[in-house]
NUBAVEX-38950 format. One record per residue: residue number from 1; x, y, z of N, C-alpha, C in turn. Coordinates in steps of 0.001 Angstrom, whole numbers, plus 524288, in hexadecimal, padded with zeros to 5 digits. Layout:
BEGIN
{pos=NUM	n.xx=X	n.yy=Y	n.zz=Z	ca.xx=X	ca.yy=Y	ca.zz=Z	c.xx=X	c.yy=Y	c.zz=Z}
...
This chain:
BEGIN
{pos=1	n.xx=A49BF	n.yy=0B4FC	n.zz=99C36	ca.xx=A4470	ca.yy=0B70C	ca.zz=99A61	c.xx=A424F	c.yy=0BB09	c.zz=99D22}
{pos=2	n.xx=A41D6	n.yy=0BFED	n.zz=99BC9	ca.xx=A3E3A	ca.yy=0C2C2	ca.zz=99E36	c.xx=A3918	c.yy=0C57B	c.zz=99D3B}
{pos=3	n.xx=A3587	n.yy=0C559	n.zz=9A030	ca.xx=A306B	ca.yy=0C6F4	ca.zz=99F5A	c.xx=A3015	c.yy=0CC4C	c.zz=99F13}
{pos=4	n.xx=A2C31	n.yy=0CEF9	n.zz=99B0D	ca.xx=A2D30	ca.yy=0D5F2	ca.zz=99B37	c.xx=A280E	c.yy=0D7EA	c.zz=999B4}
{pos=5	n.xx=A267B	n.yy=0DC6E	n.zz=99BFE	ca.xx=A2132	ca.yy=0DF06	ca.zz=99B2A	c.xx=A2038	c.yy=0DFBD	c.zz=996AA}
{pos=6	n.xx=A23E7	n.yy=0E1A5	n.zz=99322	ca.xx=A232E	ca.yy=0E2C9	ca.zz=98D61	c.xx=A2291	c.yy=0DEA4	c.zz=98AC9}
{pos=7	n.xx=A1D51	n.yy=0E0E0	n.zz=9871B	ca.xx=A1BC8	ca.yy=0DBA4	ca.zz=98262	c.xx=A2076	c.yy=0D976	c.zz=97F9C}
{pos=8	n.xx=A209A	n.yy=0D544	n.zz=97E44	ca.xx=A2288	ca.yy=0D32B	ca.zz=979D6	c.xx=A243B	c.yy=0D684	c.zz=974D8}
{pos=9	n.xx=A2022	n.yy=0D958	n.zz=97334	ca.xx=A20E7	ca.yy=0DB27	ca.zz=96EAA	c.xx=A24F4	c.yy=0E112	c.zz=97109}
{pos=10	n.xx=A242C	n.yy=0E2B6	n.zz=97495	ca.xx=A2751	ca.yy=0E6AB	ca.zz=97603	c.xx=A2CFC	c.yy=0E5F8	c.zz=976E1}
{pos=11	n.xx=A2E46	n.yy=0E136	n.zz=97A02	ca.xx=A3339	ca.yy=0DE8B	ca.zz=97A0A	c.xx=A35D0	c.yy=0DE25	c.zz=975EC}
{pos=12	n.xx=A3295	n.yy=0DAA1	n.zz=971E9	ca.xx=A3526	ca.yy=0D9EA	ca.zz=96BC6	c.xx=A3678	c.yy=0DF35	c.zz=96917}
{pos=13	n.xx=A33EE	n.yy=0E22B	n.zz=9693D	ca.xx=A3525	ca.yy=0E7FC	ca.zz=967DE	c.xx=A3A02	c.yy=0E9C7	c.zz=969FE}
{pos=14	n.xx=A3970	n.yy=0EA05	n.zz=96EA1	ca.xx=A3E66	ca.yy=0EC68	ca.zz=9706B	c.xx=A4355	c.yy=0E995	c.zz=96F52}
{pos=15	n.xx=A42C8	n.yy=0E36E	n.zz=96FDC	ca.xx=A4648	ca.yy=0E0A2	ca.zz=96CEE	c.xx=A4998	c.yy=0E1DD	c.zz=967FA}
{pos=16	n.xx=A4546	n.yy=0E384	n.zz=9644C	ca.xx=A467F	ca.yy=0E41B	ca.zz=95F56	c.xx=A48AA	c.yy=0E9D6	c.zz=95E9A}
{pos=17	n.xx=A4879	n.yy=0ECA8	n.zz=961F2	ca.xx=A4968	ca.yy=0F2DE	ca.zz=9635B	c.xx=A4DA6	c.yy=0F1FF	c.zz=9654C}
{pos=18	n.xx=A5068	n.yy=0EEB4	n.zz=96872	ca.xx=A550B	ca.yy=0EE87	ca.zz=96C66	c.xx=A57D6	c.yy=0F29A	c.zz=96BFB}
{pos=19	n.xx=A5A07	n.yy=0F205	n.zz=9656E	ca.xx=A5E60	ca.yy=0F4F6	ca.zz=963E7	c.xx=A5EE2	c.yy=0FA9C	c.zz=96541}
{pos=20	n.xx=A5A97	n.yy=0FD2F	n.zz=965F4	ca.xx=A5946	ca.yy=10231	ca.zz=96773	c.xx=A57C5	c.yy=10295	c.zz=96DEE}
{pos=21	n.xx=A5435	n.yy=0FF26	n.zz=96F32	ca.xx=A50E0	ca.yy=0FE75	ca.zz=97410	c.xx=A551C	c.yy=0FDD9	c.zz=9786D}
{pos=22	n.xx=A5708	n.yy=0F8D0	n.zz=978AB	ca.xx=A5A7E	ca.yy=0F62F	ca.zz=97D76	c.xx=A5ECB	c.yy=0FAEA	c.zz=97EA5}
{pos=23	n.xx=A61F3	n.yy=0FD8E	n.zz=97ADE	ca.xx=A653B	ca.yy=100DA	ca.zz=97CD6	c.xx=A621D	c.yy=1062D	c.zz=97F3B}
{pos=24	n.xx=A5DBF	n.yy=1074F	n.zz=97EC1	ca.xx=A5BA6	ca.yy=10BD5	ca.zz=98024	c.xx=A57CF	c.yy=10A90	c.zz=9845C}
{pos=25	n.xx=A5625	n.yy=10516	n.zz=98544	ca.xx=A548F	ca.yy=103BA	ca.zz=989F3	c.xx=A56B8	c.yy=1020F	c.zz=98D8B}
{pos=26	n.xx=A5BF0	n.yy=1008D	n.zz=98E7D	ca.xx=A5F86	ca.yy=0FD11	ca.zz=98F9A	c.xx=A64F7	c.yy=0FEAB	c.zz=98F31}
{pos=27	n.xx=A655C	n.yy=10443	n.zz=98EB9	ca.xx=A6B22	ca.yy=106DF	ca.zz=98DEB	c.xx=A6FD7	c.yy=103B5	c.zz=9924F}
{pos=28	n.xx=A6E87	n.yy=100E7	n.zz=9963B	ca.xx=A70D6	ca.yy=1002C	ca.zz=99A6E	c.xx=A735F	c.yy=0FBA0	c.zz=998A2}
{pos=29	n.xx=A6F3B	n.yy=0F8AF	n.zz=99536	ca.xx=A7150	ca.yy=0F2AF	ca.zz=99297	c.xx=A7343	c.yy=0F383	c.zz=98DAA}
{pos=30	n.xx=A72A7	n.yy=0F638	n.zz=98AD6	ca.xx=A73AC	ca.yy=0F59A	ca.zz=984B2	c.xx=A7769	c.yy=0FA87	c.zz=9830F}
{pos=31	n.xx=A7AAE	n.yy=0F977	n.zz=98144	ca.xx=A7DB3	ca.yy=0FE9D	ca.zz=97D83	c.xx=A7BE8	c.yy=10026	c.zz=978AF}
{pos=32	n.xx=A7A3B	n.yy=0FB22	n.zz=97492	ca.xx=A791D	ca.yy=0FBA2	ca.zz=96FBE	c.xx=A7769	c.yy=0F765	c.zz=96E4B}
{pos=33	n.xx=A73CD	n.yy=0F814	n.zz=96A6E	ca.xx=A7214	ca.yy=0F260	ca.zz=96744	c.xx=A70EB	c.yy=0F531	c.zz=96294}
{pos=34	n.xx=A753A	n.yy=0F295	n.zz=95EDC	ca.xx=A76A6	ca.yy=0F42A	ca.zz=956F9	c.xx=A73A6	c.yy=0EFCD	c.zz=954C0}
{pos=35	n.xx=A70FB	n.yy=0F031	n.zz=95129	ca.xx=A70A8	ca.yy=0EC90	ca.zz=94C73	c.xx=A73E4	c.yy=0EB7B	c.zz=94947}
{pos=36	n.xx=A74A3	n.yy=0E674	n.zz=94892	ca.xx=A7A09	ca.yy=0E477	ca.zz=946A3	c.xx=A7769	c.yy=0E1B5	c.zz=94053}
{pos=37	n.xx=A72E5	n.yy=0E002	n.zz=941D5	ca.xx=A7042	ca.yy=0DD68	ca.zz=93C33	c.xx=A6A40	c.yy=0DF25	c.zz=93CDC}
{pos=38	n.xx=A67B5	n.yy=0DF49	n.zz=9395A	ca.xx=A61F6	ca.yy=0DF32	ca.zz=93852	c.xx=A6068	c.yy=0E55A	c.zz=93A64}
{pos=39	n.xx=A5BD7	n.yy=0E53F	n.zz=93B6D	ca.xx=A5A4F	ca.yy=0EB6E	ca.zz=93CCB	c.xx=A590F	c.yy=0EA8F	c.zz=943AE}
{pos=40	n.xx=A5A86	n.yy=0E5E5	n.zz=94648	ca.xx=A5AB2	ca.yy=0E6B1	ca.zz=94C9D	c.xx=A561D	c.yy=0E4F5	c.zz=94DAC}
{pos=41	n.xx=A51FF	n.yy=0E364	n.zz=94C91	ca.xx=A4C76	ca.yy=0E2A7	ca.zz=94D9A	c.xx=A4A9D	c.yy=0DD0F	c.zz=94B18}
{pos=42	n.xx=A4C46	n.yy=0DBC9	n.zz=947E6	ca.xx=A4B3E	ca.yy=0D734	ca.zz=9444C	c.xx=A4D80	c.yy=0D2D4	c.zz=9457F}
{pos=43	n.xx=A4B51	n.yy=0CEA7	n.zz=9458D	ca.xx=A4E81	ca.yy=0C999	ca.zz=945A6	c.xx=A538A	c.yy=0C9B6	c.zz=941EF}
{pos=44	n.xx=A57A0	n.yy=0C6A8	n.zz=94489	ca.xx=A5C0F	ca.yy=0C6A5	ca.zz=941B3	c.xx=A608F	c.yy=0CC00	c.zz=94288}
{pos=45	n.xx=A5D70	n.yy=0D0B1	n.zz=9456E	ca.xx=A6086	ca.yy=0D5C6	ca.zz=9464C	c.xx=A63B2	c.yy=0D313	c.zz=94A3A}
{pos=46	n.xx=A695C	n.yy=0D5C7	n.zz=949DA	ca.xx=A6F3C	ca.yy=0D530	ca.zz=94D06	c.xx=A6FB1	c.yy=0D9B8	c.zz=94F00}
{pos=47	n.xx=A6F3C	n.yy=0DA1C	n.zz=95557	ca.xx=A7085	ca.yy=0DE96	ca.zz=9582B	c.xx=A753A	c.yy=0DDB1	c.zz=95B2F}
{pos=48	n.xx=A784A	n.yy=0E295	n.zz=95C4B	ca.xx=A7D84	ca.yy=0E1B5	ca.zz=95EC7	c.xx=A7B05	c.yy=0E4E4	c.zz=9645F}
{pos=49	n.xx=A7B17	n.yy=0E2D0	n.zz=96851	ca.xx=A78BB	ca.yy=0E4F7	ca.zz=96DAF	c.xx=A7DFD	c.yy=0E5C6	c.zz=97077}
{pos=50	n.xx=A7F60	n.yy=0EA89	n.zz=9723E	ca.xx=A8371	ca.yy=0EA87	ca.zz=97568	c.xx=A8106	c.yy=0ECDB	c.zz=97AEC}
{pos=51	n.xx=A81E7	n.yy=0E90E	n.zz=97E93	ca.xx=A7FBA	ca.yy=0E9DD	ca.zz=98468	c.xx=A840D	c.yy=0ED49	c.zz=9876D}
{pos=52	n.xx=A831A	n.yy=0EF7C	n.zz=98B79	ca.xx=A86AC	ca.yy=0F171	ca.zz=98F09	c.xx=A8AF2	c.yy=0EC53	c.zz=99181}
{pos=53	n.xx=A89D3	n.yy=0E794	n.zz=9903E	ca.xx=A8DEB	ca.yy=0E353	ca.zz=99087	c.xx=A90DD	c.yy=0E241	c.zz=98C4C}
{pos=54	n.xx=A94AA	n.yy=0DF1C	n.zz=98D43	ca.xx=A9938	ca.yy=0DE0D	ca.zz=9875C	c.xx=A9860	c.yy=0D8E1	c.zz=9864A}
{pos=55	n.xx=A9397	n.yy=0D62E	n.zz=986C8	ca.xx=A9280	ca.yy=0D14E	ca.zz=985AC	c.xx=A8F56	c.yy=0D14D	c.zz=9814B}
{pos=56	n.xx=A9051	n.yy=0CC57	n.zz=97DFA	ca.xx=A8DFD	ca.yy=0CB4F	ca.zz=979B9	c.xx=A88F4	c.yy=0C736	c.zz=97B8B}
{pos=57	n.xx=A8431	n.yy=0C973	n.zz=9786F	ca.xx=A8046	ca.yy=0C5D6	ca.zz=97AA3	c.xx=A7CE7	c.yy=0C4DF	c.zz=97567}
{pos=58	n.xx=A7A6E	n.yy=0C091	n.zz=9753B	ca.xx=A7658	ca.yy=0BE13	ca.zz=97284	c.xx=A713C	c.yy=0BC57	c.zz=973A6}
{pos=59	n.xx=A6DAD	n.yy=0BFF0	n.zz=972A8	ca.xx=A6906	ca.yy=0BD3B	ca.zz=9747F	c.xx=A641F	c.yy=0BD45	c.zz=97236}
{pos=60	n.xx=A5FA2	n.yy=0BA8A	n.zz=97451	ca.xx=A5C29	ca.yy=0B841	ca.zz=96FEF	c.xx=A56F9	c.yy=0BA40	c.zz=9748B}
{pos=61	n.xx=A52E6	n.yy=0BCE2	n.zz=971D7	ca.xx=A4E4B	ca.yy=0BF7B	ca.zz=9765E	c.xx=A4931	c.yy=0BD1D	c.zz=9739B}
{pos=62	n.xx=A4571	n.yy=0BA9C	n.zz=975F1	ca.xx=A40EA	ca.yy=0B8CD	ca.zz=97647	c.xx=A3C02	c.yy=0BDAE	c.zz=97944}
{pos=63	n.xx=A38BC	n.yy=0BEE2	n.zz=97711	ca.xx=A343F	ca.yy=0C1D2	ca.zz=978EA	c.xx=A2F23	c.yy=0BE5B	c.zz=978E7}
{pos=64	n.xx=A2BD3	n.yy=0BDD8	n.zz=97D45	ca.xx=A26C3	ca.yy=0BC8B	ca.zz=97BA6	c.xx=A23D0	c.yy=0BE3A	c.zz=97F28}
{pos=65	n.xx=A1EBB	n.yy=0BEC4	n.zz=97D74	ca.xx=A1AC7	ca.yy=0C164	ca.zz=980C5	c.xx=A1962	c.yy=0BEDD	c.zz=985F3}
{pos=66	n.xx=A19C8	n.yy=0C146	n.zz=9895F	ca.xx=A1750	ca.yy=0BF61	ca.zz=98EF8	c.xx=A1397	c.yy=0C341	c.zz=99266}
{pos=67	n.xx=A0E35	n.yy=0C215	n.zz=9921A	ca.xx=A0A79	ca.yy=0C406	ca.zz=99317	c.xx=A09B2	c.yy=0CA48	c.zz=9902B}
{pos=68	n.xx=A0A0C	n.yy=0CF00	n.zz=99270	ca.xx=A0B25	ca.yy=0D402	ca.zz=98FFC	c.xx=A0FCB	c.yy=0D51A	c.zz=98FEA}
{pos=69	n.xx=A1338	n.yy=0D16C	n.zz=991BF	ca.xx=A196C	ca.yy=0D2A8	ca.zz=99192	c.xx=A1B62	c.yy=0CEE0	c.zz=98D2C}
{pos=70	n.xx=A207B	n.yy=0CF49	n.zz=98F8E	ca.xx=A24CB	ca.yy=0CB1F	ca.zz=98ABC	c.xx=A27D9	c.yy=0C882	c.zz=98DA2}
{pos=71	n.xx=A29B8	n.yy=0C328	n.zz=98B95	ca.xx=A2E4D	ca.yy=0C0C0	ca.zz=98E8D	c.xx=A324F	c.yy=0C0BE	c.zz=98AF7}
{pos=72	n.xx=A381D	n.yy=0C242	n.zz=98D9F	ca.xx=A3C3C	ca.yy=0C162	ca.zz=988D0	c.xx=A409D	c.yy=0BCCA	c.zz=98BC2}
{pos=73	n.xx=A40F1	n.yy=0B978	n.zz=987A8	ca.xx=A44DC	ca.yy=0B5EF	ca.zz=988D2	c.xx=A4A09	c.yy=0B6B8	c.zz=985BE}
{pos=74	n.xx=A4E3A	n.yy=0B540	n.zz=987DB	ca.xx=A52B2	ca.yy=0B7AF	ca.zz=9843E	c.xx=A576F	c.yy=0B35E	c.zz=9862F}
{pos=75	n.xx=A5AFD	n.yy=0B20E	n.zz=98232	ca.xx=A5FF0	ca.yy=0AF03	ca.zz=982DF	c.xx=A63C9	c.yy=0B2D9	c.zz=980F7}
{pos=76	n.xx=A678A	n.yy=0B195	n.zz=9849B	ca.xx=A6CBD	ca.yy=0B4E6	ca.zz=98336	c.xx=A7130	c.yy=0B1FB	c.zz=9836E}
{pos=77	n.xx=A75A4	n.yy=0B32F	n.zz=9801E	ca.xx=A7B43	ca.yy=0B16F	ca.zz=97F0F	c.xx=A7F18	c.yy=0B499	c.zz=97F5B}
{pos=78	n.xx=A82AA	n.yy=0B466	n.zz=983EA	ca.xx=A85A8	ca.yy=0B8D7	ca.zz=9825D	c.xx=A8BB9	c.yy=0B84D	c.zz=98491}
{pos=79	n.xx=A8F9C	n.yy=0BA99	n.zz=982CF	ca.xx=A9498	ca.yy=0BA19	ca.zz=9838B	c.xx=A9643	c.yy=0BD73	c.zz=987A9}
{pos=80	n.xx=A98F6	n.yy=0BAD3	n.zz=98C83	ca.xx=A9B2A	ca.yy=0BE92	ca.zz=99055	c.xx=A9F00	c.yy=0C267	c.zz=98CFA}
{pos=81	n.xx=AA0E4	n.yy=0C71C	n.zz=98EF6	ca.xx=AA3AE	ca.yy=0C9F8	ca.zz=98E1D	c.xx=AA986	c.yy=0C9A8	c.zz=9911F}
{pos=82	n.xx=AA7DA	n.yy=0C70F	n.zz=99638	ca.xx=AACD6	ca.yy=0C4AE	ca.zz=99A78	c.xx=AAAA7	c.yy=0C0BB	c.zz=99D9C}
{pos=83	n.xx=AACAF	n.yy=0BFFB	n.zz=9A038	ca.xx=AACE7	ca.yy=0BC79	ca.zz=9A4BF	c.xx=AA9B4	c.yy=0BEAE	c.zz=9A83C}
{pos=84	n.xx=AA9E7	n.yy=0C40C	n.zz=9AA53	ca.xx=AA5A0	ca.yy=0C6FA	ca.zz=9ADD2	c.xx=AA16D	c.yy=0C85C	c.zz=9AB43}
{pos=85	n.xx=A9F85	n.yy=0C6DE	n.zz=9A775	ca.xx=A99A8	ca.yy=0C757	ca.zz=9A5E6	c.xx=A975E	c.yy=0C38C	c.zz=9AA63}
{pos=86	n.xx=A917E	n.yy=0C74F	n.zz=9A9BD	ca.xx=A8D9C	ca.yy=0C376	ca.zz=9AE1B	c.xx=A8B48	c.yy=0BF0B	c.zz=9AB37}
{pos=87	n.xx=A8A81	n.yy=0BBB2	n.zz=9AE34	ca.xx=A876B	ca.yy=0B692	ca.zz=9AD0B	c.xx=A8253	c.yy=0B7AE	c.zz=9A9F3}
{pos=88	n.xx=A806B	n.yy=0B2A0	n.zz=9A7A9	ca.xx=A7A56	ca.yy=0B2D8	ca.zz=9A41F	c.xx=A7718	c.yy=0B502	c.zz=9A73A}
{pos=89	n.xx=A768B	n.yy=0B55E	n.zz=9AC8B	ca.xx=A7339	ca.yy=0B663	ca.zz=9AFF6	c.xx=A7260	c.yy=0BC86	c.zz=9AF4F}
{pos=90	n.xx=A77A5	n.yy=0BEE8	n.zz=9AE79	ca.xx=A764B	ca.yy=0C557	ca.zz=9AE07	c.xx=A7555	c.yy=0C7B1	c.zz=9A96D}
{pos=91	n.xx=A763F	n.yy=0C411	n.zz=9A5A8	ca.xx=A7494	ca.yy=0C442	ca.zz=9A02A	c.xx=A6E63	c.yy=0C4CE	c.zz=9A039}
{pos=92	n.xx=A6D53	n.yy=0BF9C	n.zz=9A208	ca.xx=A6598	ca.yy=0BF06	ca.zz=9A25E	c.xx=A63C6	c.yy=0C4BC	c.zz=9A5D0}
{pos=93	n.xx=A66D8	n.yy=0C527	n.zz=9A979	ca.xx=A636A	ca.yy=0CA61	ca.zz=9ACD1	c.xx=A64A5	c.yy=0CF6E	c.zz=9A9A7}
{pos=94	n.xx=A67B5	n.yy=0D063	n.zz=9A555	ca.xx=A6946	ca.yy=0D434	ca.zz=9A298	c.xx=A652D	c.yy=0D457	c.zz=99E98}
{pos=95	n.xx=A63DC	n.yy=0CFF0	n.zz=99B9F	ca.xx=A602C	ca.yy=0CEF2	ca.zz=99859	c.xx=A5AA7	c.yy=0D099	c.zz=99AF0}
{pos=96	n.xx=A59AF	n.yy=0CDFA	n.zz=99EF6	ca.xx=A54BD	ca.yy=0CE9A	ca.zz=9A22C	c.xx=A532C	c.yy=0D363	c.zz=9A1A4}
{pos=97	n.xx=A563F	n.yy=0D6E3	n.zz=9A47E	ca.xx=A55F6	ca.yy=0DBA9	ca.zz=9A5A0	c.xx=A559D	c.yy=0E01E	c.zz=9A19D}
{pos=98	n.xx=A57AC	n.yy=0DDF2	n.zz=99D92	ca.xx=A5752	ca.yy=0E02E	ca.zz=99940	c.xx=A5277	c.yy=0E129	c.zz=99641}
{pos=99	n.xx=A4FF3	n.yy=0DC27	n.zz=99743	ca.xx=A4B19	ca.yy=0DBD3	ca.zz=9945C	c.xx=A462B	c.yy=0DEDB	c.zz=99835}
{pos=100	n.xx=A48CA	n.yy=0DF2E	n.zz=99D79	ca.xx=A43D3	ca.yy=0E224	ca.zz=9A10E	c.xx=A44C8	c.yy=0E796	c.zz=9A05D}
{pos=101	n.xx=A4A19	n.yy=0E994	n.zz=99F36	ca.xx=A4BC0	ca.yy=0EEFB	ca.zz=99E21	c.xx=A473E	c.yy=0F0B8	c.zz=99974}
{pos=102	n.xx=A46F6	n.yy=0ED3D	n.zz=994E5	ca.xx=A45D2	ca.yy=0EE0D	ca.zz=98F95	c.xx=A3FDE	c.yy=0EF63	c.zz=9919E}
{pos=103	n.xx=A3E07	n.yy=0E9ED	n.zz=99587	ca.xx=A38B7	ca.yy=0EBA0	ca.zz=9954A	c.xx=A35D1	c.yy=0F065	c.zz=9980C}
{pos=104	n.xx=A38EB	n.yy=0F0E2	n.zz=99CAB	ca.xx=A38D6	ca.yy=0F6DE	ca.zz=99E52	c.xx=A3819	c.yy=0FA89	c.zz=99A7E}
{pos=105	n.xx=A3C7A	n.yy=0FACD	n.zz=9981C	ca.xx=A3DD4	ca.yy=0FFD5	ca.zz=99462	c.xx=A38D3	c.yy=0FFC5	c.zz=98F78}
{pos=106	n.xx=A3650	n.yy=0FA01	n.zz=98E7B	ca.xx=A316E	ca.yy=0FA69	ca.zz=98B26	c.xx=A2D8D	c.yy=0FC03	c.zz=98E52}
{pos=107	n.xx=A2C93	n.yy=0F9FA	n.zz=99203	ca.xx=A270E	ca.yy=0FBB9	ca.zz=99528	c.xx=A2793	c.yy=10216	c.zz=995DB}
{pos=108	n.xx=A2BE8	n.yy=10411	n.zz=997CB	ca.xx=A2AFE	ca.yy=109CA	ca.zz=99900	c.xx=A2AED	c.yy=10C3D	c.zz=9939C}
{pos=109	n.xx=A2C4D	n.yy=10B27	n.zz=98F53	ca.xx=A2C23	ca.yy=10D6A	ca.zz=98A49	c.xx=A26FD	c.yy=10CA8	c.zz=98732}
{pos=110	n.xx=A2324	n.yy=10A99	n.zz=98964	ca.xx=A1E13	ca.yy=10915	ca.zz=9877D	c.xx=A1B4B	c.yy=10ECC	c.zz=98805}
């Protein structure tokens, strides 16, 4: 879980637009995001997210209000690309930093 300064609405809007926003806001983490099914923003949309790593990830994200900001809670399952891939603490840190970077990007662009 990570607490952010950006509002819940701003975070949800960023997640809805992550197909274009994430590779722009965090090019060091994302190669690309493609919409495979749906419009990429609505429930049931399927996206192919290509990270700078070579692992398969499946995650769920929940955003709730906390004061003037928001709280993001997530869960993630992944397949290790090989035995040298870092443990789950590294994945947690990646995700935590990803949301902090997104928050900084959103605040800067206000």
